[in-house]
C-alpha positions, 0 to 999 in steps of 0.5 A: 978056367984058363983050361977051359979057355985054351981048350976052346982056342985049340979046336979045330975046324969041324971039331965040336965047340958046344954039345947040347942034350936033352935041354929043357926050360921051365918057367912058373907063370901064375903058379903053374909050369910053363914048359918052353923047351922040352928035350933034344939037342945038337952039336955045333962044329968050328966053322959051321953055320947053323940055322934054328926055325921054329914057329913063334913062341917055340922056344928059339930065344929061349934056347940061345939064352941058355947056350949063351950062358945068360939064363940056366936051363932047367935040366939037359946037358950043355958042353962048351969046349967040352966043359959042363956048364952046369959045373961052371960057377957064375964067375966062370960063366961070364969069363966064357961069355965075354971071352968066347961067345958073341952076340948079335940081337934083333935090334942093335942094342948099341949104346945111344950115347956112345960112337960106333967105334967106342960101342965096338970098344966097350968089350974089349975094354971089359976084357982088360985089353988097352985102349989104344989097342982096343981102338986099332981093333974096333977100327979094323972091325968097323972096317971090315963092316963097311961102316968105318965112315961112321966110326965117330957117329953116335947110333942115332946118326946112322942108318938102321943098316949101319947100326946093325953092321956096327953091332956085328962088329961089336959081337966080333971084338973079342974074336969069339969061337961062338957067334950066336944071333937072334933074328939078326936081320929081323929088324931091317928091310929086304935090302939092308937084310941082305947087306948084313947077313952077307957081311955075317956070313962072310966075317964069320966064315973068314974068322972060321967060328962056329955060328948058330943063328935064329931066323924065321926067313927060310931064304936065310936058313937055306944058306946055313950049312944046316938046319936044326927045327924046334917044334913043340919045345923039342929041338930036333 
């Protein structure tokens, strides 16, 4: 476990942090196989921002779930930090997901009964960070996300843009090596979408993370370093 976590932390800019090969995912629906992912793959490097595009239903979110260790592919290879995901037990997958991968979803998914700062603190506390240190880290991230003035507000008291900026701060709480984002601005109006996406790119680049994000907006995709596509379930 420690060797895998340490190997990710020591990866230099430009080195591969994730490698996906011949990935396939099949669901059974009504007793019949439904082939969502049919093969293909990609490499993701530290400091690189990659956009993933494709028509609705092509398997983009399914792929993100698999590489984020939230689901398992039916077959194929996923390496994170040079380690095979297929060979990891559930405890190891959970530790990698908690400590090395951050997630931003289309909807903010903040806990409604917790304040902004508490929402950002939760991933830190789950990893055993002391409460005072978690609070200091959370406030620093909220400030970086330009939403520190909402630290003591619950999500229902915040605008959509403020909620999503808080979600970005939460995703960065444990300083992940890999950030995965599924339509991170899809629920926002154009003005708020631009603000949130600018923030996301700025924080990712400053922290030299690797980011893979799904989008239907080619304007956003073209701001990435590279674009990969999914067509008929094949990652190209």
